[in-house]
Backbone as ProteinMPNN parsed JSONL, in Angstrom:
{"seq_chain_A": "MDQGVIESMKRRCRNQLLNKLLFEGDDDEEETACFIVQFWKALTLKDCVYMINEAWESVPEYTLKRPWRKLAPYLESVDQSNDSVSVTVTELNGLLKQIPGCGNCEDDDVSSWLDCDADDTGFQLTSDDEIIAQVRKPNSDDVNSESDEDEVIETSNISNFDAFECFAKGLMWSEQQTDSDSTELMLLKQLRDREAKRRQSRLRQSKLPFKPM", "coords_chain_A": {"N_chain_A": [[-30.108, -11.982, 12.586], [-32.287, -10.17, 12.203], [-31.704, -8.841, 14.842], [-30.95, -6.784, 15.492], [-28.763, -6.27, 14.505], [-29.055, -5.811, 11.576], [-29.761, -3.945, 11.899], [-28.112, -1.562, 12.998], [-26.273, -2.188, 11.017], [-27.673, -0.811, 8.792], [-27.361, 1.767, 9.707], [-24.994, 2.56, 10.139], [-23.929, 2.589, 7.419], [-25.684, 4.707, 6.583], [-24.411, 6.909, 8.034], [-22.053, 6.702, 6.948], [-22.778, 7.78, 3.908], [-23.284, 9.962, 4.201], [-21.186, 11.622, 5.293], [-20.001, 11.096, 3.291], [-21.231, 13.458, 1.582], [-20.894, 15.188, 2.748], [-18.173, 15.355, 2.536], [-18.359, 15.861, 0.058], [-19.331, 17.885, 0.056], [-20.911, 21.038, -0.938], [-20.732, 24.649, 0.439], [-22.044, 26.925, 0.217], [-25.758, 27.475, 0.287], [-27.44, 27.521, -1.335], [-26.831, 26.311, -3.854], [-26.33, 24.3, -3.118], [-28.748, 22.521, -2.438], [-28.913, 21.76, -5.895], [-26.765, 20.446, -5.81], [-26.76, 18.281, -4.251], [-28.6, 16.775, -5.573], [-27.233, 15.905, -8.519], [-25.184, 14.822, -6.237], [-26.446, 13.032, -5.699], [-27.083, 11.529, -8.354], [-25.429, 10.566, -9.048], [-24.432, 8.898, -7.948], [-22.942, 5.944, -7.925], [-23.36, 2.643, -7.859], [-20.617, 1.141, -7.59], [-19.875, 3.316, -5.513], [-21.6, 2.759, -3.392], [-21.272, -0.177, -2.528], [-18.246, 0.061, -1.859], [-19.307, 1.278, 0.687], [-21.351, -0.217, 1.879], [-18.848, -2.206, 3.125], [-17.689, -0.182, 4.372], [-19.339, 0.235, 6.005], [-19.844, -2.847, 7.341], [-17.668, -3.605, 8.09], [-17.216, -2.486, 10.115], [-19.073, -2.88, 12.069], [-19.443, -3.364, 16.285], [-18.002, -6.739, 17.029], [-20.198, -7.364, 19.762], [-21.799, -6.584, 19.157], [-22.93, -8.592, 17.013], [-22.361, -10.847, 18.667], [-25.115, -10.652, 20.117], [-27.254, -10.848, 19.557], [-27.42, -13.75, 19.771], [-28.324, -14.294, 21.802], [-30.961, -14.913, 22.529], [-31.649, -17.091, 21.081], [-29.803, -18.572, 22.81], [-29.883, -18.352, 25.645], [-28.809, -19.33, 27.812], [-25.661, -19.342, 27.514], [-22.658, -17.004, 27.104], [-22.615, -14.358, 29.269], [-22.784, -11.084, 26.649], [-20.364, -8.792, 26.327], [-21.831, -5.538, 27.317], [-21.093, -2.951, 27.451], [-19.738, -2.146, 24.966], [-21.411, -0.634, 24.277], [-21.456, 2.541, 23.81], [-20.135, 3.038, 21.439], [-21.874, 2.714, 19.681], [-23.675, 3.793, 16.233], [-25.831, 6.649, 16.757], [-29.804, 7.566, 16.384], [-29.52, 10.409, 17.269], [-26.413, 11.435, 17.224], [-26.822, 11.342, 13.827], [-28.148, 12.725, 13.49], [-26.417, 15.276, 13.609], [-25.401, 15.27, 11.81], [-26.892, 15.702, 9.816], [-27.053, 18.476, 10.178], [-25.315, 19.718, 9.17], [-24.994, 19.881, 7.057], [-26.325, 22.487, 4.582], [-29.032, 23.751, 4.697], [-30.016, 21.811, 5.463], [-30.473, 21.953, 8.33], [-33.444, 22.277, 10.164], [-34.056, 19.931, 10.742], [-34.986, 16.783, 12.7], [-34.901, 14.647, 15.213], [-36.85, 12.812, 14.717], [-36.964, 12.53, 12.546], [-35.365, 12.579, 11.325], [-35.378, 9.281, 11.963], [-37.785, 8.399, 10.0], [-35.885, 8.411, 7.865], [-34.62, 6.344, 8.508], [-36.423, 4.602, 8.845], [-37.645, 4.663, 6.096], [-37.39, 1.91, 4.367], [-39.17, 0.143, 5.009], [-41.213, -1.221, 4.183], [-40.539, -2.398, 1.916], [-39.431, -5.435, -0.233], [-37.709, -7.685, 1.389], [-38.006, -6.948, 3.431], [-39.897, -6.924, 5.272], [-41.943, -9.004, 7.961], [-42.603, -12.672, 7.662], [-44.138, -15.437, 7.168], [-43.869, -18.996, 7.602], [-45.514, -20.195, 6.196], [-45.679, -18.271, 3.961], [-43.251, -17.38, 3.535], [-42.829, -20.555, 2.081], [-44.545, -20.444, 0.175], [-43.438, -18.355, -1.225], [-40.862, -18.919, -2.175], [-41.67, -21.553, -4.063], [-42.721, -19.564, -6.105], [-42.257, -19.049, -9.559], [-39.638, -17.45, -10.248], [-38.926, -13.863, -11.494], [-36.909, -12.965, -12.0], [-34.708, -14.825, -13.392], [-35.954, -15.152, -15.672], [-34.878, -12.607, -16.534], [-32.25, -11.965, -16.602], [-30.792, -13.123, -18.19], [-30.875, -11.034, -20.463], [-29.815, -9.259, -18.242], [-27.225, -9.918, -19.172], [-26.366, -8.936, -21.981], [-25.604, -6.968, -21.221], [-23.253, -3.656, -21.938], [-20.982, -2.4, -19.468], [-19.637, 0.837, -19.952], [-16.003, 1.904, -18.888], [-13.13, 3.884, -19.12], [-10.184, 3.396, -19.702], [-7.376, 3.037, -17.954], [-4.001, 3.418, -17.839], [-1.198, 1.801, -17.198], [1.289, 2.731, -16.777], [-0.478, 5.367, -15.341], [-1.579, 4.104, -13.579], [0.699, 2.959, -11.923], [2.29, 5.679, -11.366], [-0.416, 6.872, -9.688], [-0.252, 5.107, -7.128], [2.234, 4.951, -6.568], [1.746, 8.075, -5.734], [0.212, 7.42, -3.529], [1.163, 5.482, -1.992], [3.419, 7.296, -0.934], [2.184, 9.561, 0.464], [1.097, 7.512, 1.67], [2.779, 6.622, 4.024], [3.197, 9.226, 5.043], [1.631, 9.953, 6.956], [0.492, 9.91, 10.374], [-0.774, 8.191, 11.434], [-0.677, 5.572, 10.287], [-1.248, 2.245, 8.434], [0.663, -0.873, 8.571], [0.176, -2.752, 6.926], [-1.493, -1.29, 4.955], [0.045, -0.016, 4.045], [2.088, -1.339, 3.186], [0.77, -2.932, 1.436], [0.311, -1.009, -0.552], [2.404, -0.675, -1.939], [3.04, -3.035, -2.792], [0.862, -3.265, -4.772], [2.052, -0.675, -6.231], [4.493, -1.936, -6.927], [4.096, -3.788, -8.357], [2.784, -2.96, -11.026], [4.698, -1.865, -11.924], [6.207, -3.576, -12.043], [4.942, -4.608, -15.106], [4.753, -2.13, -16.917], [7.814, -1.749, -17.644], [7.51, -4.424, -18.862], [6.603, -4.573, -20.681], [8.19, -1.981, -22.775], [10.05, -3.696, -22.754], [9.162, -5.585, -24.737], [8.59, -3.455, -26.485], [10.311, -2.324, -27.589], [11.833, -4.558, -28.589], [13.633, -6.064, -31.334], [12.74, -5.763, -34.861], [11.93, -9.103, -36.633], [12.131, -9.388, -40.413], [10.269, -11.389, -42.069]], "CA_chain_A": [[-29.766, -10.582, 11.892], [-32.828, -8.91, 12.269], [-32.006, -9.223, 16.836], [-30.127, -5.443, 16.083], [-27.426, -6.413, 13.155], [-29.171, -5.361, 10.472], [-30.528, -1.857, 12.166], [-27.169, -0.981, 12.907], [-25.646, -2.095, 9.696], [-27.711, 0.181, 8.456], [-27.38, 3.12, 10.478], [-23.206, 2.92, 9.199], [-24.365, 3.134, 6.068], [-27.129, 5.848, 6.274], [-23.287, 7.355, 8.504], [-21.205, 6.675, 5.555], [-23.3, 8.745, 2.88], [-23.102, 11.242, 5.136], [-20.183, 11.541, 5.001], [-20.213, 11.034, 1.628], [-22.158, 13.787, 1.059], [-20.247, 16.579, 3.879], [-16.392, 15.806, 2.472], [-17.591, 16.255, -1.51], [-20.197, 18.996, -0.045], [-20.689, 22.979, -1.194], [-20.94, 25.407, 1.799], [-23.164, 27.728, -0.513], [-27.419, 26.931, 0.372], [-28.125, 27.968, -2.794], [-25.863, 25.406, -4.601], [-26.366, 23.122, -1.968], [-30.402, 22.163, -3.219], [-28.872, 21.339, -7.376], [-25.308, 19.093, -5.469], [-27.553, 17.544, -3.259], [-29.56, 16.236, -6.498], [-26.611, 15.549, -8.646], [-24.831, 13.567, -5.58], [-27.29, 11.337, -5.837], [-27.702, 11.151, -9.164], [-23.894, 10.541, -10.007], [-23.737, 8.427, -7.058], [-22.867, 4.014, -8.414], [-22.948, 0.638, -7.326], [-19.431, 0.752, -6.334], [-19.772, 3.839, -3.901], [-22.398, 2.011, -2.199], [-19.843, -1.507, -1.795], [-17.484, 0.94, -0.595], [-19.455, 1.99, 1.626], [-21.239, -0.935, 2.405], [-18.239, -2.839, 3.053], [-16.964, 0.14, 5.685], [-19.776, -0.174, 7.764], [-20.097, -3.654, 7.737], [-16.326, -4.064, 9.617], [-17.533, -1.121, 12.001], [-20.063, -3.207, 12.83], [-18.636, -4.319, 16.755], [-18.21, -7.655, 17.258], [-20.961, -7.921, 20.915], [-23.454, -6.928, 18.076], [-23.323, -9.692, 16.435], [-23.253, -12.301, 19.393], [-26.039, -10.803, 21.205], [-28.73, -11.039, 19.425], [-27.965, -15.554, 19.959], [-29.193, -15.124, 23.1], [-32.634, -14.633, 21.859], [-31.728, -18.167, 20.486], [-30.051, -19.814, 23.034], [-29.891, -17.968, 27.112], [-27.461, -20.462, 27.998], [-24.601, -18.873, 26.355], [-22.119, -16.199, 28.894], [-23.985, -12.381, 28.804], [-22.477, -10.242, 26.657], [-21.004, -7.152, 27.473], [-22.106, -4.161, 26.638], [-18.941, -1.778, 27.606], [-19.254, -0.827, 24.205], [-22.526, 0.304, 23.059], [-21.766, 3.689, 22.978], [-19.936, 3.755, 20.056], [-23.318, 2.369, 18.036], [-24.802, 5.371, 15.386], [-27.493, 6.839, 17.233], [-30.262, 9.032, 15.788], [-29.222, 12.281, 17.232], [-25.56, 11.722, 15.567], [-27.159, 11.3, 12.423], [-29.148, 14.558, 12.968], [-25.954, 16.659, 13.885], [-24.418, 15.012, 10.617], [-27.795, 16.535, 8.752], [-27.42, 19.487, 10.394], [-24.064, 20.291, 9.226], [-25.513, 20.204, 5.856], [-27.393, 23.914, 4.132], [-30.92, 23.851, 4.578], [-31.22, 20.556, 6.497], [-30.77, 22.256, 9.701], [-34.407, 21.663, 10.688], [-34.729, 17.946, 10.594], [-35.433, 16.759, 13.889], [-34.949, 13.695, 15.09], [-37.937, 12.396, 13.579], [-37.402, 13.03, 10.884], [-33.982, 10.569, 10.847], [-36.116, 8.286, 12.708], [-38.361, 8.0, 8.951], [-35.089, 7.675, 6.806], [-33.797, 5.329, 8.969], [-37.448, 3.463, 8.541], [-37.856, 4.077, 4.688], [-37.781, 0.572, 2.989], [-39.568, -1.011, 6.131], [-41.561, -2.406, 2.883], [-39.651, -3.214, 0.082], [-39.12, -6.496, -0.115], [-36.878, -8.214, 1.669], [-37.23, -6.624, 5.344], [-41.379, -8.066, 5.857], [-41.651, -10.429, 8.97], [-43.694, -13.573, 6.674], [-44.547, -16.481, 8.066], [-43.085, -19.82, 7.368], [-46.233, -20.806, 4.75], [-45.696, -17.496, 3.267], [-42.0, -18.201, 2.668], [-42.63, -21.36, 1.206], [-45.111, -19.985, -1.581], [-42.503, -17.452, -2.203], [-40.386, -19.805, -3.264], [-42.161, -22.499, -5.153], [-43.546, -19.458, -6.697], [-41.192, -18.725, -10.286], [-38.235, -16.021, -9.842], [-38.865, -13.448, -12.473], [-35.465, -12.964, -12.605], [-34.32, -15.937, -14.619], [-35.699, -14.534, -17.366], [-34.507, -11.07, -17.477], [-30.969, -12.687, -16.848], [-30.113, -13.628, -20.474], [-31.013, -9.792, -21.664], [-29.119, -8.744, -18.483], [-25.44, -9.578, -19.8], [-25.602, -8.561, -22.701], [-25.42, -4.955, -21.477], [-21.756, -3.412, -21.42], [-20.869, -0.975, -18.765], [-18.308, 1.477, -20.51], [-15.367, 2.67, -18.266], [-12.382, 4.796, -19.074], [-8.926, 2.624, -19.671], [-6.293, 3.49, -17.052], [-3.11, 3.067, -18.674], [-0.277, 0.99, -16.493], [2.21, 4.599, -16.011], [-1.221, 6.389, -14.738], [-1.484, 2.951, -12.63], [2.144, 3.333, -10.583], [2.329, 6.872, -10.489], [-0.984, 6.887, -8.677], [0.465, 4.226, -6.823], [3.32, 5.946, -6.02], [1.914, 9.205, -4.592], [-0.681, 6.922, -2.093], [2.366, 5.537, -0.461], [3.645, 8.204, -0.455], [1.11, 9.761, 1.05], [0.924, 7.004, 3.577], [4.119, 7.22, 4.228], [3.61, 11.088, 6.036], [0.872, 9.913, 7.711], [1.263, 9.911, 12.098], [-1.404, 6.587, 11.615], [-0.726, 5.21, 8.6], [-0.796, 1.161, 9.366], [1.587, -1.367, 8.059], [-0.778, -3.598, 5.913], [-2.175, -1.09, 4.387], [1.609, 0.809, 3.545], [3.221, -3.007, 2.655], [0.023, -3.448, -0.038], [0.137, -0.5, -1.608], [3.659, -0.918, -1.989], [2.458, -4.606, -4.113], [0.848, -2.419, -6.086], [2.876, -0.214, -7.587], [5.481, -2.215, -8.066], [3.825, -4.96, -9.375], [2.711, -1.853, -11.82], [5.96, -0.757, -12.512], [7.114, -4.918, -13.499], [4.076, -4.695, -15.779], [5.53, -1.276, -16.983], [8.937, -2.573, -17.852], [7.769, -5.376, -19.632], [5.654, -3.981, -22.003], [8.947, -1.276, -22.786], [11.026, -4.113, -23.144], [8.147, -5.733, -26.035], [8.143, -2.236, -27.512], [11.624, -2.633, -27.792], [12.014, -5.362, -29.542], [14.075, -5.602, -32.419], [11.7, -6.581, -35.447], [13.281, -9.846, -37.491], [11.221, -10.001, -41.485], [10.237, -13.271, -42.842]], "C_chain_A": [[-31.219, -9.441, 11.602], [-33.239, -8.775, 14.232], [-31.347, -7.626, 17.02], [-28.981, -5.366, 15.206], [-27.846, -5.37, 12.141], [-29.519, -3.151, 10.923], [-28.495, -1.42, 12.014], [-25.761, -1.406, 12.068], [-26.117, -0.879, 9.263], [-27.707, 1.64, 8.603], [-25.142, 3.665, 10.227], [-23.451, 2.973, 8.245], [-25.301, 4.033, 5.653], [-25.474, 7.249, 6.625], [-22.314, 7.379, 7.321], [-21.154, 7.772, 4.555], [-23.751, 9.611, 3.652], [-22.395, 11.489, 4.797], [-19.438, 12.143, 4.185], [-19.938, 12.389, 1.036], [-21.17, 15.462, 1.71], [-18.811, 16.952, 2.95], [-16.775, 16.208, 0.684], [-19.155, 17.399, -1.985], [-19.763, 20.708, -0.468], [-21.254, 23.441, -0.276], [-21.708, 26.247, 1.612], [-24.495, 27.128, -0.5], [-27.972, 27.25, -0.655], [-27.943, 27.0, -3.173], [-25.712, 24.148, -3.848], [-28.267, 22.195, -2.162], [-29.519, 21.17, -4.714], [-27.71, 20.273, -6.587], [-25.803, 17.735, -5.177], [-28.471, 16.432, -4.445], [-28.409, 15.911, -7.123], [-24.97, 14.864, -8.043], [-24.994, 12.544, -5.562], [-27.578, 10.509, -7.288], [-26.109, 9.969, -9.767], [-23.292, 9.481, -9.007], [-23.807, 6.293, -7.997], [-23.122, 3.17, -7.379], [-21.975, 0.441, -6.712], [-19.241, 1.575, -5.462], [-20.323, 2.931, -2.967], [-21.498, 0.494, -1.65], [-18.689, -0.956, -1.827], [-18.404, 1.215, 0.73], [-20.025, 1.277, 2.712], [-20.485, -1.574, 3.815], [-17.705, -1.578, 4.145], [-17.775, 0.359, 6.817], [-20.122, -1.4, 7.984], [-18.963, -4.194, 8.895], [-16.63, -2.68, 10.089], [-17.858, -1.307, 12.797], [-18.752, -3.734, 14.146], [-19.077, -5.645, 16.653], [-19.551, -8.318, 18.497], [-21.987, -7.232, 19.841], [-24.109, -7.477, 17.718], [-23.459, -11.048, 17.109], [-24.165, -11.878, 20.196], [-26.783, -10.82, 20.681], [-29.053, -13.316, 19.752], [-28.616, -15.733, 21.202], [-30.189, -15.448, 23.665], [-32.552, -16.565, 21.866], [-31.353, -19.22, 21.648], [-28.83, -18.712, 24.533], [-29.361, -18.259, 27.622], [-26.249, -19.482, 28.22], [-24.117, -17.613, 27.442], [-22.99, -14.815, 28.527], [-22.547, -11.271, 27.977], [-21.662, -9.332, 26.783], [-20.515, -6.267, 26.608], [-21.829, -2.772, 26.366], [-19.24, -0.954, 26.378], [-20.434, -0.161, 23.299], [-22.167, 1.753, 22.944], [-20.592, 3.985, 21.839], [-20.818, 3.352, 18.769], [-23.704, 4.075, 17.603], [-26.458, 5.59, 15.791], [-28.002, 7.744, 16.421], [-30.249, 10.427, 15.881], [-27.827, 12.232, 16.351], [-25.771, 11.345, 14.755], [-27.37, 12.572, 12.02], [-27.911, 15.304, 12.859], [-25.058, 15.962, 12.583], [-25.116, 15.353, 9.726], [-27.305, 17.904, 8.826], [-27.164, 20.105, 9.541], [-24.168, 20.356, 7.014], [-26.328, 21.841, 5.322], [-28.334, 23.205, 4.146], [-31.303, 22.587, 5.027], [-30.693, 21.343, 7.901], [-31.692, 22.197, 10.627], [-34.615, 20.768, 10.921], [-34.576, 18.279, 12.186], [-35.24, 14.457, 13.83], [-35.871, 12.687, 14.871], [-37.707, 12.539, 12.464], [-36.035, 11.673, 10.222], [-34.405, 9.079, 11.501], [-36.666, 7.666, 11.237], [-37.776, 8.043, 8.601], [-34.765, 6.656, 6.813], [-35.166, 4.128, 8.379], [-37.744, 3.967, 6.913], [-38.608, 3.057, 3.942], [-38.526, -0.346, 4.142], [-40.37, -2.187, 5.614], [-41.477, -2.475, 2.366], [-39.279, -4.364, 1.164], [-38.148, -7.204, 0.371], [-36.728, -8.329, 3.878], [-38.682, -7.185, 6.295], [-40.87, -8.814, 6.907], [-42.951, -11.191, 7.905], [-42.995, -14.782, 7.989], [-44.292, -18.033, 7.356], [-44.068, -20.119, 5.957], [-46.319, -19.451, 3.698], [-44.566, -16.899, 2.309], [-41.637, -18.679, 1.87], [-43.359, -20.85, 0.157], [-44.54, -19.047, -2.101], [-41.001, -18.365, -3.228], [-40.488, -20.868, -4.287], [-42.257, -21.295, -6.518], [-41.947, -18.917, -7.687], [-40.96, -17.705, -10.141], [-38.759, -15.766, -11.542], [-37.937, -13.31, -13.137], [-34.814, -13.222, -13.507], [-34.239, -15.906, -15.564], [-35.554, -12.717, -18.44], [-33.069, -10.94, -17.087], [-30.334, -12.397, -18.367], [-29.888, -11.701, -20.737], [-29.73, -8.926, -20.156], [-27.446, -8.657, -19.063], [-25.619, -9.215, -20.71], [-25.079, -7.04, -22.425], [-24.324, -4.901, -20.842], [-21.719, -2.103, -20.194], [-18.854, -0.163, -19.779], [-17.866, 1.853, -19.401], [-14.389, 3.069, -19.392], [-11.064, 3.542, -19.144], [-7.695, 3.582, -19.483], [-5.092, 2.37, -17.673], [-1.84, 1.951, -17.339], [0.606, 2.229, -16.079], [0.917, 4.841, -14.902], [-1.575, 5.145, -13.609], [-0.059, 3.123, -11.365], [1.827, 4.838, -10.169], [0.589, 7.288, -9.655], [-1.136, 6.489, -7.152], [1.014, 4.81, -5.461], [2.743, 6.474, -4.711], [0.786, 8.334, -3.135], [0.234, 6.546, -1.471], [2.762, 6.301, 0.121], [2.762, 9.172, 0.64], [0.827, 9.738, 2.738], [1.383, 7.054, 4.211], [4.312, 8.198, 5.484], [2.663, 10.9, 7.313], [1.084, 9.391, 9.108], [0.221, 8.88, 12.272], [-1.008, 5.853, 10.651], [-0.16, 3.58, 9.728], [0.173, 0.301, 8.407], [1.552, -1.779, 7.176], [-1.132, -2.714, 5.188], [-0.865, -0.068, 3.546], [2.185, -0.666, 2.111], [1.021, -3.825, 1.068], [-0.564, -2.412, -1.134], [1.656, 0.191, -2.103], [4.088, -2.158, -3.571], [2.438, -4.116, -5.109], [1.201, -1.699, -7.4], [3.564, -0.588, -7.774], [5.212, -3.003, -8.857], [3.3, -3.993, -10.858], [3.79, -1.747, -12.229], [6.39, -2.278, -13.014], [5.945, -4.625, -14.611], [4.922, -3.435, -17.355], [6.771, -1.455, -17.947], [8.517, -3.215, -18.29], [6.941, -5.489, -20.749], [6.653, -2.866, -22.295], [10.007, -2.231, -23.486], [10.123, -4.733, -24.374], [8.828, -4.905, -26.252], [9.711, -1.995, -28.371], [13.021, -3.101, -28.868], [12.873, -5.401, -30.779], [12.748, -6.206, -33.591], [12.439, -7.282, -36.048], [11.689, -10.142, -39.295], [11.249, -10.8, -41.717], [10.96, -13.779, -43.928]], "O_chain_A": [[-31.227, -8.348, 11.037], [-34.328, -8.674, 14.795], [-31.175, -7.13, 18.134], [-28.27, -4.362, 15.219], [-27.228, -4.339, 11.878], [-29.49, -1.995, 10.503], [-27.892, -1.075, 10.998], [-24.598, -1.097, 12.328], [-25.373, 0.102, 9.241], [-27.999, 2.491, 7.763], [-24.46, 4.69, 10.205], [-22.903, 4.02, 7.9], [-25.688, 4.129, 4.488], [-25.304, 8.213, 5.879], [-21.925, 8.481, 6.934], [-20.192, 8.486, 4.268], [-24.939, 9.918, 3.549], [-22.52, 11.782, 3.608], [-18.66, 13.097, 4.159], [-18.985, 12.674, 0.311], [-20.951, 16.501, 1.086], [-18.371, 18.066, 2.667], [-15.899, 16.711, -0.019], [-19.746, 17.684, -3.027], [-18.708, 21.328, -0.337], [-22.3, 22.902, 0.088], [-22.313, 26.64, 2.609], [-24.589, 26.173, -1.271], [-29.198, 27.2, -0.745], [-28.926, 26.283, -2.986], [-24.991, 23.181, -4.098], [-28.421, 21.047, -1.745], [-29.5, 19.945, -4.598], [-27.906, 19.098, -6.898], [-25.505, 16.608, -5.574], [-28.926, 15.364, -4.037], [-27.876, 15.25, -6.232], [-24.0, 14.532, -8.723], [-24.348, 11.499, -5.476], [-28.058, 9.386, -7.436], [-25.969, 9.035, -10.557], [-22.109, 9.141, -9.028], [-24.799, 5.753, -8.485], [-23.003, 3.255, -6.157], [-21.931, -0.156, -5.637], [-18.581, 1.204, -4.491], [-19.755, 2.426, -1.999], [-21.197, 0.268, -0.478], [-17.832, -1.84, -1.817], [-17.825, 1.337, 1.81], [-19.791, 1.488, 3.903], [-20.921, -1.601, 4.966], [-17.12, -2.16, 5.058], [-17.469, 0.568, 7.99], [-20.87, -1.443, 8.961], [-19.095, -4.807, 9.954], [-15.698, -1.946, 10.418], [-17.663, -0.819, 13.911], [-17.664, -4.218, 13.836], [-20.224, -5.912, 16.294], [-19.935, -9.477, 18.344], [-23.152, -7.613, 19.947], [-25.339, -7.428, 17.737], [-24.116, -12.017, 16.729], [-24.285, -12.588, 21.194], [-27.707, -10.808, 21.493], [-30.088, -13.973, 19.869], [-29.215, -16.708, 21.656], [-30.443, -15.994, 24.739], [-33.309, -17.232, 22.571], [-31.947, -20.288, 21.797], [-27.626, -18.458, 24.483], [-29.022, -17.384, 28.42], [-26.107, -18.927, 29.309], [-24.831, -17.236, 28.372], [-23.793, -14.526, 27.64], [-21.585, -10.827, 28.603], [-22.144, -8.588, 27.637], [-19.618, -6.102, 25.781], [-22.129, -1.899, 25.551], [-19.169, 0.273, 26.318], [-20.466, 0.468, 22.242], [-22.581, 2.289, 21.916], [-20.276, 5.122, 21.488], [-20.681, 3.504, 17.555], [-23.911, 5.087, 18.273], [-27.557, 5.137, 15.473], [-27.337, 8.571, 15.797], [-30.662, 11.318, 15.139], [-27.762, 12.693, 15.211], [-24.83, 10.634, 14.399], [-27.106, 13.265, 11.038], [-28.012, 16.168, 11.988], [-23.878, 16.308, 12.543], [-24.554, 15.477, 8.638], [-27.114, 18.545, 7.793], [-27.915, 20.882, 8.95], [-23.453, 20.817, 6.125], [-27.109, 22.175, 6.213], [-28.444, 22.093, 3.629], [-32.463, 22.175, 5.064], [-30.635, 20.371, 8.655], [-31.346, 22.088, 11.803], [-35.689, 20.624, 11.505], [-34.258, 19.312, 12.775], [-35.368, 13.544, 13.014], [-35.419, 11.542, 14.872], [-38.446, 12.663, 11.487], [-35.859, 10.735, 9.444], [-33.762, 8.03, 11.459], [-36.228, 6.544, 10.985], [-38.273, 7.322, 7.736], [-34.555, 5.917, 5.852], [-34.966, 3.116, 7.707], [-38.418, 3.024, 6.497], [-39.657, 3.046, 3.298], [-38.393, -1.568, 4.078], [-40.442, -3.355, 5.996], [-42.46, -2.74, 1.675], [-39.021, -4.435, 2.365], [-37.415, -7.471, -0.581], [-36.168, -8.917, 4.804], [-38.703, -7.645, 7.437], [-39.719, -9.247, 6.954], [-43.933, -10.59, 7.469], [-42.171, -14.927, 8.892], [-44.742, -18.006, 6.211], [-43.557, -20.253, 4.845], [-46.99, -19.572, 2.673], [-44.582, -16.348, 1.208], [-40.797, -18.326, 1.042], [-42.752, -20.796, -0.913], [-44.824, -18.684, -3.242], [-40.505, -18.344, -4.354], [-39.659, -21.084, -5.17], [-42.014, -21.653, -7.671], [-40.901, -18.547, -7.152], [-41.82, -16.858, -9.899], [-38.946, -16.583, -12.444], [-37.812, -13.407, -14.358], [-34.329, -12.456, -14.34], [-33.363, -16.232, -16.366], [-35.752, -12.136, -19.507], [-32.585, -9.815, -17.215], [-29.696, -11.686, -19.144], [-28.829, -11.224, -21.144], [-28.872, -8.15, -20.576], [-26.735, -7.677, -19.286], [-24.536, -8.648, -20.858], [-24.426, -6.256, -23.114], [-24.025, -5.489, -19.802], [-22.406, -1.082, -20.203], [-17.699, -0.526, -20.003], [-18.711, 2.217, -18.584], [-14.658, 2.705, -20.537], [-11.282, 2.653, -18.322], [-7.175, 4.423, -20.217], [-5.137, 1.159, -17.891], [-2.595, 1.385, -16.549], [0.507, 2.63, -14.92], [1.131, 4.579, -13.719], [-1.918, 5.655, -12.542], [-0.125, 3.377, -10.162], [1.32, 5.219, -9.114], [0.695, 8.269, -8.919], [-1.75, 7.069, -6.256], [0.705, 5.024, -4.289], [2.828, 6.109, -3.538], [0.742, 8.755, -1.979], [0.421, 7.049, -0.363], [2.72, 6.395, 1.347], [3.162, 9.186, 1.804], [0.628, 10.389, 3.764], [0.942, 7.469, 5.283], [5.074, 8.146, 6.45], [2.808, 11.471, 8.394], [1.838, 8.421, 9.186], [0.201, 8.514, 13.447], [-2.147, 5.59, 10.267], [0.529, 3.445, 10.739], [0.475, 0.882, 7.365], [2.434, -1.598, 6.336], [-1.246, -3.301, 4.113], [-1.086, 0.498, 2.476], [2.455, -0.78, 0.916], [0.627, -4.745, 0.352], [-1.36, -2.577, -2.059], [1.86, 1.329, -2.523], [4.792, -2.184, -4.58], [3.207, -4.149, -6.07], [0.993, -1.798, -8.609], [4.064, -0.164, -8.816], [5.786, -3.141, -9.937], [3.567, -4.601, -11.895], [3.732, -1.372, -13.4], [6.854, -2.404, -14.147], [6.681, -4.046, -15.41], [5.435, -3.826, -18.404], [6.547, -1.246, -19.139], [9.372, -3.13, -19.171], [6.727, -6.418, -21.528], [5.875, -1.958, -22.003], [10.693, -1.892, -24.45], [10.528, -4.138, -25.373], [10.003, -5.268, -26.309], [9.963, -1.579, -29.502], [14.055, -2.712, -29.411], [12.675, -4.348, -31.386], [11.902, -6.999, -33.179], [13.559, -6.84, -36.306], [10.674, -10.836, -39.229], [12.34, -11.368, -41.688], [10.82, -14.955, -44.266]]}, "name": "protein", "num_of_chains": 1, "seq": "MDQGVIESMKRRCRNQLLNKLLFEGDDDEEETACFIVQFWKALTLKDCVYMINEAWESVPEYTLKRPWRKLAPYLESVDQSNDSVSVTVTELNGLLKQIPGCGNCEDDDVSSWLDCDADDTGFQLTSDDEIIAQVRKPNSDDVNSESDEDEVIETSNISNFDAFECFAKGLMWSEQQTDSDSTELMLLKQLRDREAKRRQSRLRQSKLPFKPM"}
């Protein structure tokens, strides 16, 4: 995984982050600095999961095959013709420069950004003895796991009617797109129909006559 797969994944994830920032950003340069701080604070774990999923799905097959050549050189050569689809430092810098206030960024700044977590736990190259010592050391996360389970995340409840309306509009929008995918259309339709059945079931239950004991 450390032979180019992680690097490709990280670049694609940063690409997702910059695109999200550009999509939700403001063209007013004076407001941009404040917005970036607000954007970063509002970024949730769910947002990160979505970005990581999209980044991983976009990693090309040859990127996964290529590292195995170092372990098994006898394997058939991997086609390198698709190298052009990799996310380059220059491409990331181009996205950064579209953000007001970031026009002076250079490729070296992007490289530093990509390597900013190089000293974090999980990224260092460790020896066999260090790995064994780490495995034998008690895990402090186990001590804190019980307290974490008591934390409850408050979320607003979305009604079946609202869910049905959202899925129905999403299906209509997807049908209007020239590049719509049949799998996505069927998934949206299934979600819409499922919420429609739930809504009808609850309506029938609410209309049942009350029989006193």
